[in-house]
PDB file of N, H, CA, C and O in Angstrom:
ATOM      1  N   MET A   1      91.452  97.117 102.967  1.00  0.00           N
ATOM      2  CA  MET A   1      91.664  95.709 103.211  1.00  0.00           C
ATOM      3  C   MET A   1      91.129  94.917 102.029  1.00  0.00           C
ATOM      4  O   MET A   1      90.021  95.161 101.551  1.00  0.00           O
ATOM      5  N   ARG A   2      91.903  93.998 101.582  1.00  0.00           N
ATOM      6  H   ARG A   2      92.803  93.800 101.971  1.00  0.00           H
ATOM      7  CA  ARG A   2      91.496  93.142 100.472  1.00  0.00           C
ATOM      8  C   ARG A   2      90.650  91.982 100.993  1.00  0.00           C
ATOM      9  O   ARG A   2      90.855  91.538 102.123  1.00  0.00           O
ATOM     10  N   PRO A   3      89.710  91.485 100.200  1.00  0.00           N
ATOM     11  CA  PRO A   3      88.867  90.364 100.639  1.00  0.00           C
ATOM     12  C   PRO A   3      89.675  89.160 101.114  1.00  0.00           C
ATOM     13  O   PRO A   3      89.280  88.483 102.063  1.00  0.00           O
ATOM     14  N   GLU A   4      90.795  88.891 100.465  1.00  0.00           N
ATOM     15  H   GLU A   4      91.116  89.441  99.694  1.00  0.00           H
ATOM     16  CA  GLU A   4      91.591  87.725 100.870  1.00  0.00           C
ATOM     17  C   GLU A   4      92.287  87.932 102.215  1.00  0.00           C
ATOM     18  O   GLU A   4      92.783  86.972 102.804  1.00  0.00           O
ATOM     19  N   ASP A   5      92.330  89.185 102.712  1.00  0.00           N
ATOM     20  H   ASP A   5      91.926  89.965 102.233  1.00  0.00           H
ATOM     21  CA  ASP A   5      92.913  89.468 104.023  1.00  0.00           C
ATOM     22  C   ASP A   5      91.934  89.214 105.164  1.00  0.00           C
ATOM     23  O   ASP A   5      92.345  89.135 106.322  1.00  0.00           O
ATOM     24  N   LEU A   6      90.643  89.085 104.855  1.00  0.00           N
ATOM     25  H   LEU A   6      90.309  89.149 103.915  1.00  0.00           H
ATOM     26  CA  LEU A   6      89.641  88.864 105.889  1.00  0.00           C
ATOM     27  C   LEU A   6      89.670  87.408 106.347  1.00  0.00           C
ATOM     28  O   LEU A   6      89.706  86.479 105.540  1.00  0.00           O
ATOM     29  N   ARG A   7      89.654  87.243 107.651  1.00  0.00           N
ATOM     30  H   ARG A   7      89.625  87.997 108.307  1.00  0.00           H
ATOM     31  CA  ARG A   7      89.638  85.916 108.249  1.00  0.00           C
ATOM     32  C   ARG A   7      88.557  85.885 109.320  1.00  0.00           C
ATOM     33  O   ARG A   7      88.185  86.929 109.855  1.00  0.00           O
ATOM     34  N   LEU A   8      88.060  84.722 109.632  1.00  0.00           N
ATOM     35  H   LEU A   8      88.362  83.873 109.197  1.00  0.00           H
ATOM     36  CA  LEU A   8      87.026  84.582 110.653  1.00  0.00           C
ATOM     37  C   LEU A   8      87.546  84.932 112.040  1.00  0.00           C
ATOM     38  O   LEU A   8      86.756  85.277 112.918  1.00  0.00           O
ATOM     39  N   TYR A   9      88.829  84.854 112.255  1.00  0.00           N
ATOM     40  H   TYR A   9      89.471  84.574 111.542  1.00  0.00           H
ATOM     41  CA  TYR A   9      89.404  85.056 113.580  1.00  0.00           C
ATOM     42  C   TYR A   9      90.040  86.438 113.760  1.00  0.00           C
ATOM     43  O   TYR A   9      90.693  86.679 114.775  1.00  0.00           O
ATOM     44  N   THR A  10      89.865  87.334 112.811  1.00  0.00           N
ATOM     45  H   THR A  10      89.334  87.138 111.987  1.00  0.00           H
ATOM     46  CA  THR A  10      90.416  88.685 112.948  1.00  0.00           C
ATOM     47  C   THR A  10      89.284  89.704 112.974  1.00  0.00           C
ATOM     48  O   THR A  10      88.265  89.522 112.308  1.00  0.00           O
ATOM     49  N   PRO A  11      89.464  90.785 113.747  1.00  0.00           N
ATOM     50  CA  PRO A  11      88.434  91.829 113.772  1.00  0.00           C
ATOM     51  C   PRO A  11      88.297  92.499 112.410  1.00  0.00           C
ATOM     52  O   PRO A  11      89.254  92.568 111.639  1.00  0.00           O
ATOM     53  N   ALA A  12      87.113  92.984 112.132  1.00  0.00           N
ATOM     54  H   ALA A  12      86.336  92.929 112.759  1.00  0.00           H
ATOM     55  CA  ALA A  12      86.861  93.737 110.904  1.00  0.00           C
ATOM     56  C   ALA A  12      86.555  95.176 111.299  1.00  0.00           C
ATOM     57  O   ALA A  12      86.032  95.430 112.384  1.00  0.00           O
ATOM     58  N   VAL A  13      86.882  96.114 110.419  1.00  0.00           N
ATOM     59  H   VAL A  13      87.307  95.908 109.537  1.00  0.00           H
ATOM     60  CA  VAL A  13      86.596  97.524 110.659  1.00  0.00           C
ATOM     61  C   VAL A  13      85.272  97.866 109.986  1.00  0.00           C
ATOM     62  O   VAL A  13      85.072  97.597 108.802  1.00  0.00           O
ATOM     63  N   TYR A  14      84.375  98.461 110.760  1.00  0.00           N
ATOM     64  H   TYR A  14      84.537  98.680 111.723  1.00  0.00           H
ATOM     65  CA  TYR A  14      83.049  98.818 110.268  1.00  0.00           C
ATOM     66  C   TYR A  14      82.865 100.322 110.293  1.00  0.00           C
ATOM     67  O   TYR A  14      83.459 101.016 111.117  1.00  0.00           O
ATOM     68  N   THR A  15      82.047 100.818 109.394  1.00  0.00           N
ATOM     69  H   THR A  15      81.564 100.254 108.725  1.00  0.00           H
ATOM     70  CA  THR A  15      81.583 102.202 109.395  1.00  0.00           C
ATOM     71  C   THR A  15      80.063 102.141 109.411  1.00  0.00           C
ATOM     72  O   THR A  15      79.436 101.577 108.515  1.00  0.00           O
ATOM     73  N   ILE A  16      79.485 102.735 110.454  1.00  0.00           N
ATOM     74  H   ILE A  16      79.995 103.194 111.182  1.00  0.00           H
ATOM     75  CA  ILE A  16      78.034 102.720 110.633  1.00  0.00           C
ATOM     76  C   ILE A  16      77.570 104.159 110.720  1.00  0.00           C
ATOM     77  O   ILE A  16      78.125 104.947 111.484  1.00  0.00           O
ATOM     78  N   ARG A  17      76.552 104.509 109.939  1.00  0.00           N
ATOM     79  H   ARG A  17      76.101 103.868 109.318  1.00  0.00           H
ATOM     80  CA  ARG A  17      76.014 105.877 109.947  1.00  0.00           C
ATOM     81  C   ARG A  17      74.597 105.851 110.506  1.00  0.00           C
ATOM     82  O   ARG A  17      73.768 105.031 110.113  1.00  0.00           O
ATOM     83  N   VAL A  18      74.342 106.774 111.438  1.00  0.00           N
ATOM     84  H   VAL A  18      75.016 107.441 111.757  1.00  0.00           H
ATOM     85  CA  VAL A  18      73.013 106.892 112.038  1.00  0.00           C
ATOM     86  C   VAL A  18      72.547 108.340 111.949  1.00  0.00           C
ATOM     87  O   VAL A  18      73.358 109.266 111.968  1.00  0.00           O
ATOM     88  N   VAL A  19      71.247 108.521 111.852  1.00  0.00           N
ATOM     89  H   VAL A  19      70.589 107.768 111.837  1.00  0.00           H
ATOM     90  CA  VAL A  19      70.672 109.860 111.811  1.00  0.00           C
ATOM     91  C   VAL A  19      70.640 110.409 113.234  1.00  0.00           C
ATOM     92  O   VAL A  19      70.220 109.722 114.165  1.00  0.00           O
ATOM     93  N   GLY A  20      71.084 111.641 113.392  1.00  0.00           N
ATOM     94  H   GLY A  20      71.425 112.199 112.636  1.00  0.00           H
ATOM     95  CA  GLY A  20      71.103 112.283 114.702  1.00  0.00           C
ATOM     96  C   GLY A  20      72.531 112.458 115.188  1.00  0.00           C
ATOM     97  O   GLY A  20      73.490 112.131 114.488  1.00  0.00           O
ATOM     98  N   ILE A  21      72.653 112.979 116.400  1.00  0.00           N
ATOM     99  H   ILE A  21      71.875 113.244 116.969  1.00  0.00           H
ATOM    100  CA  ILE A  21      73.971 113.275 116.956  1.00  0.00           C
ATOM    101  C   ILE A  21      74.254 112.384 118.155  1.00  0.00           C
ATOM    102  O   ILE A  21      73.484 112.341 119.114  1.00  0.00           O
ATOM    103  N   LEU A  22      75.366 111.680 118.082  1.00  0.00           N
ATOM    104  H   LEU A  22      75.992 111.715 117.302  1.00  0.00           H
ATOM    105  CA  LEU A  22      75.946 110.984 119.227  1.00  0.00           C
ATOM    106  C   LEU A  22      77.300 111.639 119.457  1.00  0.00           C
ATOM    107  O   LEU A  22      78.133 111.667 118.551  1.00  0.00           O
ATOM    108  N   ASP A  23      77.533 112.170 120.660  1.00  0.00           N
ATOM    109  H   ASP A  23      76.856 112.147 121.396  1.00  0.00           H
ATOM    110  CA  ASP A  23      78.820 112.820 120.875  1.00  0.00           C
ATOM    111  C   ASP A  23      79.860 111.823 121.389  1.00  0.00           C
ATOM    112  O   ASP A  23      79.563 110.644 121.582  1.00  0.00           O
ATOM    113  N   GLU A  24      81.079 112.313 121.607  1.00  0.00           N
ATOM    114  H   GLU A  24      81.320 113.271 121.451  1.00  0.00           H
ATOM    115  CA  GLU A  24      82.210 111.472 121.986  1.00  0.00           C
ATOM    116  C   GLU A  24      81.983 110.720 123.295  1.00  0.00           C
ATOM    117  O   GLU A  24      82.640 109.706 123.530  1.00  0.00           O
ATOM    118  N   ARG A  25      81.080 111.181 124.148  1.00  0.00           N
ATOM    119  H   ARG A  25      80.547 112.005 123.956  1.00  0.00           H
ATOM    120  CA  ARG A  25      80.823 110.490 125.416  1.00  0.00           C
ATOM    121  C   ARG A  25      80.336 109.059 125.181  1.00  0.00           C
ATOM    122  O   ARG A  25      80.486 108.205 126.055  1.00  0.00           O
ATOM    123  N   TRP A  26      79.758 108.793 124.016  1.00  0.00           N
ATOM    124  H   TRP A  26      79.635 109.487 123.307  1.00  0.00           H
ATOM    125  CA  TRP A  26      79.262 107.460 123.704  1.00  0.00           C
ATOM    126  C   TRP A  26      80.372 106.502 123.284  1.00  0.00           C
ATOM    127  O   TRP A  26      80.141 105.296 123.200  1.00  0.00           O
ATOM    128  N   SER A  27      81.564 107.011 123.020  1.00  0.00           N
ATOM    129  H   SER A  27      81.752 107.991 123.088  1.00  0.00           H
ATOM    130  CA  SER A  27      82.656 106.192 122.501  1.00  0.00           C
ATOM    131  C   SER A  27      82.959 104.998 123.407  1.00  0.00           C
ATOM    132  O   SER A  27      83.118 103.879 122.920  1.00  0.00           O
ATOM    133  N   GLY A  28      83.039 105.222 124.704  1.00  0.00           N
ATOM    134  H   GLY A  28      82.910 106.132 125.100  1.00  0.00           H
ATOM    135  CA  GLY A  28      83.307 104.126 125.635  1.00  0.00           C
ATOM    136  C   GLY A  28      82.196 103.105 125.636  1.00  0.00           C
ATOM    137  O   GLY A  28      82.455 101.905 125.727  1.00  0.00           O
ATOM    138  N   TYR A  29      80.977 103.557 125.537  1.00  0.00           N
ATOM    139  H   TYR A  29      80.767 104.531 125.462  1.00  0.00           H
ATOM    140  CA  TYR A  29      79.820 102.660 125.512  1.00  0.00           C
ATOM    141  C   TYR A  29      79.846 101.787 124.260  1.00  0.00           C
ATOM    142  O   TYR A  29      79.407 100.637 124.285  1.00  0.00           O
ATOM    143  N   PHE A  30      80.360 102.338 123.177  1.00  0.00           N
ATOM    144  H   PHE A  30      80.717 103.272 123.157  1.00  0.00           H
ATOM    145  CA  PHE A  30      80.422 101.603 121.913  1.00  0.00           C
ATOM    146  C   PHE A  30      81.800 101.003 121.670  1.00  0.00           C
ATOM    147  O   PHE A  30      82.218 100.856 120.521  1.00  0.00           O
ATOM    148  N   GLY A  31      82.497 100.660 122.721  1.00  0.00           N
ATOM    149  H   GLY A  31      82.158 100.779 123.654  1.00  0.00           H
ATOM    150  CA  GLY A  31      83.762  99.938 122.587  1.00  0.00           C
ATOM    151  C   GLY A  31      84.908 100.743 122.014  1.00  0.00           C
ATOM    152  O   GLY A  31      85.801 100.176 121.385  1.00  0.00           O
ATOM    153  N   GLY A  32      84.906 102.048 122.213  1.00  0.00           N
ATOM    154  H   GLY A  32      84.181 102.509 122.724  1.00  0.00           H
ATOM    155  CA  GLY A  32      86.003 102.882 121.739  1.00  0.00           C
ATOM    156  C   GLY A  32      85.960 103.237 120.270  1.00  0.00           C
ATOM    157  O   GLY A  32      86.970 103.675 119.720  1.00  0.00           O
ATOM    158  N   LEU A  33      84.823 103.062 119.616  1.00  0.00           N
ATOM    159  H   LEU A  33      84.002 102.706 120.064  1.00  0.00           H
ATOM    160  CA  LEU A  33      84.716 103.443 118.213  1.00  0.00           C
ATOM    161  C   LEU A  33      84.892 104.948 118.059  1.00  0.00           C
ATOM    162  O   LEU A  33      84.525 105.711 118.952  1.00  0.00           O
ATOM    163  N   ASP A  34      85.443 105.373 116.947  1.00  0.00           N
ATOM    164  H   ASP A  34      85.741 104.753 116.221  1.00  0.00           H
ATOM    165  CA  ASP A  34      85.526 106.800 116.636  1.00  0.00           C
ATOM    166  C   ASP A  34      84.125 107.289 116.280  1.00  0.00           C
ATOM    167  O   ASP A  34      83.396 106.640 115.530  1.00  0.00           O
ATOM    168  N   ILE A  35      83.767 108.445 116.833  1.00  0.00           N
ATOM    169  H   ILE A  35      84.360 108.972 117.442  1.00  0.00           H
ATOM    170  CA  ILE A  35      82.437 109.009 116.595  1.00  0.00           C
ATOM    171  C   ILE A  35      82.601 110.406 116.015  1.00  0.00           C
ATOM    172  O   ILE A  35      83.319 111.243 116.560  1.00  0.00           O
ATOM    173  N   LYS A  36      81.924 110.638 114.902  1.00  0.00           N
ATOM    174  H   LYS A  36      81.340 109.957 114.459  1.00  0.00           H
ATOM    175  CA  LYS A  36      81.991 111.944 114.252  1.00  0.00           C
ATOM    176  C   LYS A  36      80.591 112.335 113.789  1.00  0.00           C
ATOM    177  O   LYS A  36      79.983 111.647 112.969  1.00  0.00           O
ATOM    178  N   ALA A  37      80.085 113.451 114.324  1.00  0.00           N
ATOM    179  H   ALA A  37      80.579 114.010 114.990  1.00  0.00           H
ATOM    180  CA  ALA A  37      78.771 113.958 113.915  1.00  0.00           C
ATOM    181  C   ALA A  37      78.978 115.075 112.900  1.00  0.00           C
ATOM    182  O   ALA A  37      79.834 115.941 113.083  1.00  0.00           O
ATOM    183  N   GLU A  38      78.190 115.048 111.831  1.00  0.00           N
ATOM    184  H   GLU A  38      77.495 114.345 111.682  1.00  0.00           H
ATOM    185  CA  GLU A  38      78.325 116.035 110.758  1.00  0.00           C
ATOM    186  C   GLU A  38      76.954 116.539 110.323  1.00  0.00           C
ATOM    187  O   GLU A  38      76.006 115.759 110.228  1.00  0.00           O
ATOM    188  N   PRO A  39      76.846 117.839 110.059  1.00  0.00           N
ATOM    189  CA  PRO A  39      75.604 118.345 109.468  1.00  0.00           C
ATOM    190  C   PRO A  39      75.501 117.857 108.028  1.00  0.00           C
ATOM    191  O   PRO A  39      76.510 117.615 107.367  1.00  0.00           O
ATOM    192  N   THR A  40      74.264 117.716 107.553  1.00  0.00           N
ATOM    193  H   THR A  40      73.443 117.912 108.090  1.00  0.00           H
ATOM    194  CA  THR A  40      74.067 117.223 106.181  1.00  0.00           C
ATOM    195  C   THR A  40      73.492 118.272 105.247  1.00  0.00           C
ATOM    196  O   THR A  40      73.373 118.026 104.046  1.00  0.00           O
ATOM    197  N   GLY A  41      73.140 119.408 105.757  1.00  0.00           N
ATOM    198  H   GLY A  41      73.237 119.608 106.732  1.00  0.00           H
ATOM    199  CA  GLY A  41      72.559 120.451 104.923  1.00  0.00           C
ATOM    200  C   GLY A  41      71.620 121.313 105.739  1.00  0.00           C
ATOM    201  O   GLY A  41      71.456 121.095 106.939  1.00  0.00           O
ATOM    202  N   ASN A  42      71.010 122.276 105.106  1.00  0.00           N
ATOM    203  H   ASN A  42      71.143 122.453 104.131  1.00  0.00           H
ATOM    204  CA  ASN A  42      70.156 123.232 105.804  1.00  0.00           C
ATOM    205  C   ASN A  42      68.938 122.598 106.452  1.00  0.00           C
ATOM    206  O   ASN A  42      68.615 122.915 107.596  1.00  0.00           O
ATOM    207  N   ASP A  43      68.255 121.708 105.742  1.00  0.00           N
ATOM    208  H   ASP A  43      68.518 121.451 104.812  1.00  0.00           H
ATOM    209  CA  ASP A  43      67.002 121.150 106.240  1.00  0.00           C
ATOM    210  C   ASP A  43      67.118 119.712 106.719  1.00  0.00           C
ATOM    211  O   ASP A  43      66.132 119.136 107.178  1.00  0.00           O
ATOM    212  N   SER A  44      68.296 119.127 106.620  1.00  0.00           N
ATOM    213  H   SER A  44      69.096 119.595 106.246  1.00  0.00           H
ATOM    214  CA  SER A  44      68.464 117.720 106.963  1.00  0.00           C
ATOM    215  C   SER A  44      68.995 117.554 108.380  1.00  0.00           C
ATOM    216  O   SER A  44      69.675 118.429 108.917  1.00  0.00           O
ATOM    217  N   ARG A  45      68.671 116.426 108.961  1.00  0.00           N
ATOM    218  H   ARG A  45      68.119 115.715 108.525  1.00  0.00           H
ATOM    219  CA  ARG A  45      69.200 116.113 110.278  1.00  0.00           C
ATOM    220  C   ARG A  45      70.653 115.685 110.156  1.00  0.00           C
ATOM    221  O   ARG A  45      71.050 115.130 109.131  1.00  0.00           O
ATOM    222  N   PRO A  46      71.451 115.935 111.185  1.00  0.00           N
ATOM    223  CA  PRO A  46      72.859 115.531 111.133  1.00  0.00           C
ATOM    224  C   PRO A  46      73.011 114.010 111.105  1.00  0.00           C
ATOM    225  O   PRO A  46      72.103 113.269 111.483  1.00  0.00           O
ATOM    226  N   ILE A  47      74.167 113.574 110.654  1.00  0.00           N
ATOM    227  H   ILE A  47      74.904 114.175 110.347  1.00  0.00           H
ATOM    228  CA  ILE A  47      74.499 112.157 110.582  1.00  0.00           C
ATOM    229  C   ILE A  47      75.709 111.921 111.478  1.00  0.00           C
ATOM    230  O   ILE A  47      76.680 112.675 111.430  1.00  0.00           O
ATOM    231  N   THR A  48      75.648 110.871 112.296  1.00  0.00           N
ATOM    232  H   THR A  48      74.859 110.258 112.335  1.00  0.00           H
ATOM    233  CA  THR A  48      76.792 110.465 113.106  1.00  0.00           C
ATOM    234  C   THR A  48      77.398 109.216 112.485  1.00  0.00           C
ATOM    235  O   THR A  48      76.689 108.266 112.152  1.00  0.00           O
ATOM    236  N   THR A  49      78.712 109.228 112.333  1.00  0.00           N
ATOM    237  H   THR A  49      79.288 109.999 112.603  1.00  0.00           H
ATOM    238  CA  THR A  49      79.434 108.091 111.771  1.00  0.00           C
ATOM    239  C   THR A  49      80.248 107.431 112.871  1.00  0.00           C
ATOM    240  O   THR A  49      81.043 108.087 113.543  1.00  0.00           O
ATOM    241  N   LEU A  50      80.049 106.136 113.052  1.00  0.00           N
ATOM    242  H   LEU A  50      79.403 105.603 112.505  1.00  0.00           H
ATOM    243  CA  LEU A  50      80.825 105.323 113.987  1.00  0.00           C
ATOM    244  C   LEU A  50      81.779 104.481 113.165  1.00  0.00           C
ATOM    245  O   LEU A  50      81.352 103.803 112.231  1.00  0.00           O
ATOM    246  N   THR A  51      83.070 104.509 113.495  1.00  0.00           N
ATOM    247  H   THR A  51      83.417 105.060 114.255  1.00  0.00           H
ATOM    248  CA  THR A  51      84.061 103.762 112.736  1.00  0.00           C
ATOM    249  C   THR A  51      85.021 103.066 113.687  1.00  0.00           C
ATOM    250  O   THR A  51      85.475 103.650 114.670  1.00  0.00           O
ATOM    251  N   GLY A  52      85.322 101.818 113.384  1.00  0.00           N
ATOM    252  H   GLY A  52      84.953 101.343 112.585  1.00  0.00           H
ATOM    253  CA  GLY A  52      86.313 101.106 114.170  1.00  0.00           C
ATOM    254  C   GLY A  52      86.169  99.608 114.047  1.00  0.00           C
ATOM    255  O   GLY A  52      85.238  99.110 113.413  1.00  0.00           O
ATOM    256  N   PRO A  53      87.105  98.885 114.661  1.00  0.00           N
ATOM    257  CA  PRO A  53      87.080  97.431 114.588  1.00  0.00           C
ATOM    258  C   PRO A  53      86.063  96.833 115.557  1.00  0.00           C
ATOM    259  O   PRO A  53      85.850  97.346 116.655  1.00  0.00           O
ATOM    260  N   MET A  54      85.453  95.760 115.132  1.00  0.00           N
ATOM    261  H   MET A  54      85.626  95.343 114.240  1.00  0.00           H
ATOM    262  CA  MET A  54      84.557  94.979 115.980  1.00  0.00           C
ATOM    263  C   MET A  54      85.161  93.587 116.086  1.00  0.00           C
ATOM    264  O   MET A  54      85.620  93.026 115.091  1.00  0.00           O
ATOM    265  N   ALA A  55      85.162  93.034 117.285  1.00  0.00           N
ATOM    266  H   ALA A  55      84.789  93.489 118.093  1.00  0.00           H
ATOM    267  CA  ALA A  55      85.827  91.752 117.529  1.00  0.00           C
ATOM    268  C   ALA A  55      85.207  90.615 116.718  1.00  0.00           C
ATOM    269  O   ALA A  55      85.915  89.748 116.204  1.00  0.00           O
ATOM    270  N   ASP A  56      83.876  90.630 116.610  1.00  0.00           N
ATOM    271  H   ASP A  56      83.302  91.334 117.027  1.00  0.00           H
ATOM    272  CA  ASP A  56      83.200  89.545 115.901  1.00  0.00           C
ATOM    273  C   ASP A  56      81.763  89.971 115.599  1.00  0.00           C
ATOM    274  O   ASP A  56      81.361  91.096 115.896  1.00  0.00           O
ATOM    275  N   GLN A  57      81.000  89.058 115.006  1.00  0.00           N
ATOM    276  H   GLN A  57      81.326  88.144 114.765  1.00  0.00           H
ATOM    277  CA  GLN A  57      79.622  89.387 114.638  1.00  0.00           C
ATOM    278  C   GLN A  57      78.746  89.608 115.859  1.00  0.00           C
ATOM    279  O   GLN A  57      77.802  90.396 115.802  1.00  0.00           O
ATOM    280  N   ALA A  58      79.039  88.930 116.961  1.00  0.00           N
ATOM    281  H   ALA A  58      79.805  88.290 117.008  1.00  0.00           H
ATOM    282  CA  ALA A  58      78.257  89.131 118.180  1.00  0.00           C
ATOM    283  C   ALA A  58      78.430  90.565 118.695  1.00  0.00           C
ATOM    284  O   ALA A  58      77.463  91.180 119.145  1.00  0.00           O
ATOM    285  N   ALA A  59      79.646  91.095 118.632  1.00  0.00           N
ATOM    286  H   ALA A  59      80.431  90.595 118.267  1.00  0.00           H
ATOM    287  CA  ALA A  59      79.894  92.471 119.052  1.00  0.00           C
ATOM    288  C   ALA A  59      79.164  93.451 118.135  1.00  0.00           C
ATOM    289  O   ALA A  59      78.586  94.432 118.602  1.00  0.00           O
ATOM    290  N   LEU A  60      79.193  93.186 116.849  1.00  0.00           N
ATOM    291  H   LEU A  60      79.663  92.389 116.470  1.00  0.00           H
ATOM    292  CA  LEU A  60      78.477  94.034 115.892  1.00  0.00           C
ATOM    293  C   LEU A  60      76.979  93.987 116.161  1.00  0.00           C
ATOM    294  O   LEU A  60      76.318  95.025 116.151  1.00  0.00           O
ATOM    295  N   HIS A  61      76.445  92.814 116.398  1.00  0.00           N
ATOM    296  H   HIS A  61      76.983  91.971 116.407  1.00  0.00           H
ATOM    297  CA  HIS A  61      75.020  92.658 116.688  1.00  0.00           C
ATOM    298  C   HIS A  61      74.642  93.423 117.961  1.00  0.00           C
ATOM    299  O   HIS A  61      73.597  94.073 118.005  1.00  0.00           O
ATOM    300  N   GLY A  62      75.485  93.349 118.992  1.00  0.00           N
ATOM    301  H   GLY A  62      76.334  92.821 118.957  1.00  0.00           H
ATOM    302  CA  GLY A  62      75.241  94.076 120.229  1.00  0.00           C
ATOM    303  C   GLY A  62      75.227  95.576 120.004  1.00  0.00           C
ATOM    304  O   GLY A  62      74.388  96.279 120.566  1.00  0.00           O
ATOM    305  N   LEU A  63      76.149  96.074 119.188  1.00  0.00           N
ATOM    306  H   LEU A  63      76.831  95.503 118.732  1.00  0.00           H
ATOM    307  CA  LEU A  63      76.200  97.503 118.876  1.00  0.00           C
ATOM    308  C   LEU A  63      74.941  97.922 118.136  1.00  0.00           C
ATOM    309  O   LEU A  63      74.342  98.944 118.471  1.00  0.00           O
ATOM    310  N   LEU A  64      74.533  97.158 117.144  1.00  0.00           N
ATOM    311  H   LEU A  64      75.020  96.328 116.872  1.00  0.00           H
ATOM    312  CA  LEU A  64      73.330  97.503 116.381  1.00  0.00           C
ATOM    313  C   LEU A  64      72.090  97.480 117.270  1.00  0.00           C
ATOM    314  O   LEU A  64      71.207  98.325 117.119  1.00  0.00           O
ATOM    315  N   ASN A  65      72.012  96.528 118.188  1.00  0.00           N
ATOM    316  H   ASN A  65      72.729  95.842 118.311  1.00  0.00           H
ATOM    317  CA  ASN A  65      70.891  96.496 119.125  1.00  0.00           C
ATOM    318  C   ASN A  65      70.897  97.718 120.031  1.00  0.00           C
ATOM    319  O   ASN A  65      69.838  98.287 120.296  1.00  0.00           O
ATOM    320  N   ALA A  66      72.067  98.135 120.514  1.00  0.00           N
ATOM    321  H   ALA A  66      72.927  97.673 120.299  1.00  0.00           H
ATOM    322  CA  ALA A  66      72.161  99.307 121.379  1.00  0.00           C
ATOM    323  C   ALA A  66      71.720 100.562 120.630  1.00  0.00           C
ATOM    324  O   ALA A  66      71.035 101.414 121.197  1.00  0.00           O
ATOM    325  N   LEU A  67      72.104 100.680 119.378  1.00  0.00           N
ATOM    326  H   LEU A  67      72.661  99.988 118.917  1.00  0.00           H
ATOM    327  CA  LEU A  67      71.689 101.832 118.576  1.00  0.00           C
ATOM    328  C   LEU A  67      70.188 101.819 118.355  1.00  0.00           C
ATOM    329  O   LEU A  67      69.547 102.870 118.377  1.00  0.00           O
ATOM    330  N   TYR A  68      69.627 100.647 118.144  1.00  0.00           N
ATOM    331  H   TYR A  68      70.148  99.794 118.126  1.00  0.00           H
ATOM    332  CA  TYR A  68      68.200 100.529 117.899  1.00  0.00           C
ATOM    333  C   TYR A  68      67.386 100.938 119.130  1.00  0.00           C
ATOM    334  O   TYR A  68      66.343 101.582 119.014  1.00  0.00           O
ATOM    335  N   GLU A  69      67.886 100.552 120.311  1.00  0.00           N
ATOM    336  H   GLU A  69      68.733 100.029 120.404  1.00  0.00           H
ATOM    337  CA  GLU A  69      67.172 100.874 121.545  1.00  0.00           C
ATOM    338  C   GLU A  69      67.292 102.343 121.840  1.00  0.00           C
ATOM    339  O   GLU A  69      66.757 102.817 122.842  1.00  0.00           O
TER     340      GLU A  69
END
């Protein structure tokens, strides 16, 4: 997406990476985001990537708060 395509009234697609494993069961809780857990190496903890559109900044803030808790 080009910067000029972004508008205040359209959803944006976000990619959020967290340490640890969240499986697909969390997808509904996180508004249907795609969830992919991947190992990072022999001694490292896995990384989960959440990808998908968020309706607005309030939805993004809610998701980040849920991850924090």
